[in-house]
N, C-alpha and C positions, 0 to 999 in steps of 0.2 A: 325788604321782603323776606319773610321767614318760611313761606310755602311756595313751591314751584312745581309745575306739572309739565311733563314732556310725554307726548304719545309715542308708543312703540307698537310692535306686533309680535304675537305668539303664534307658533305653528300648531294648528290643531287639525291633524290629518292633512288634507291638501289646502286647507283654508288658513289665511293669516288674519287672526282675530286681534282687534285693538286691545292693547294693555296700556293703561295710564300709569306712568311712573311719577309718583308724587314724593317730593322731598320736603321734610319739615325740620327746621332748626329750632332748638329750644334751649333754655337754660338748664343747668344741671351738669353732672359729671360728663365729660366728653365721652362719646361712644358712637357707634355706627350700627344701627339695627335695620335689618330687612324684614318686612312683614308682607303678608299676602300669599301665604303658602308656597314660598319659593323652595325648590329642591336644593340639595346639597351643592350642586354645581353653581346655582345662582347665588347661594350664600357665599361661595368663594369669591364672588365678584367684589365683595367688600374690600378685600386686600388688593385686587387689581385696580379698582377705582381709586382707592386711597393713594397707592403708589403712582398711578398715572397722573393724578392731579398734582402731586408734589413734584414729579419729574417733568411736568410741563410748565414749571416755574410759576405755579399758582399755589395757593394755600388751602390745605384741607381744613375746614372749619374746626375751631377749638371749642365746639359745642356738642350737645347731643344731636345727632343726625338720625332721623327716622325716615326710612324710605318704604313706601307702600307700593306694591305691584297689584293694581286693581284691574279686573275683579279678582277677589281672593280665591274664588272657587275654580278658576281656570288653571290647568296645569302649566307650569313654567319651567323651562329647562335651559341649561347652557348659559353662555356669556353674552347672548344677544342683547341684553338690556344694559350692559356696562356703559355705553355711550350716553344713553338717556339718563341713567342714574348719575353719572358724573356731571352732565350738563344741568340737570335739575338741582343737584347739590350746589353747583357754582352759582346758578341763578338765585337760589334761596339765600345764599350767603352774600349776594350783591357784588360778586366779583366780575360779572360779565353782563352788566345791565343793558348796555347798548346792543350787544349780541342777542340778549333775551328778547328785545322788541323785534329784532329782525327775524327771529326764528319762530315767532308765535304761530302755533298751529302746525309746524313742520314736524313730521315724525322722524325718529332716530332709531337706528339699528346698527349694532356693531359691538364686537368684543374688544376690550382694551388690552394692550400689552402693558407691561409694567413701566415702559418708557413713555407711555401716552399715545403710541401709534395704534392704529386700528387694524384688527384682524378680520378676515372674512367670516361670515356666518351663513348657515344654510337657510334656504327658504326666501331669498331676497326677491325672486321673481314674483312669488305669491304676495309678498309684502308690498311690492311696487304696484301690482294690479289692485290690491285692496285699498291702498292709499289713494291711487288715482280715482277709484270708484267713489271714495269719500271726498274727493276734491282737494286732496292734500299732496304736498310734495314730501319726499322722504330722503333723508341723508343716510347713505350706506357706505361701507368701506370701499375704497377705490378698487381693491382686489376683487370685489364682487361684480364689478362692471365688465370684467372679461368674460 
């Protein structure tokens, strides 16, 4: 599979709006590009995601990786998409195929540390309520459960 999608959530006021994180792997010079109007803080997730994947004993793809955060016109901020970006990249590179089937339709939210651990993010309650309303489960950092 060269394309994978993982749903996540953006905070827009008091609402948690769905953001689809799409990862595409293609031939060409290796690179990692984020599109979909991400702010500077989201663009920094490239380095967190790359380091987290490598430090989790997995391989960062030696291909061109393009990640789209859709819809493009929705403001996106912070590291809340890191987990979804990493998982979409790993699914697209066929490193976690069995896991990919198990998580189909499950939303993901969380900032990655460089060692691959998850850090808490704001707005988890809103995201949980929105996911439940849409009939989905959501994976969040353990620290957000407290």
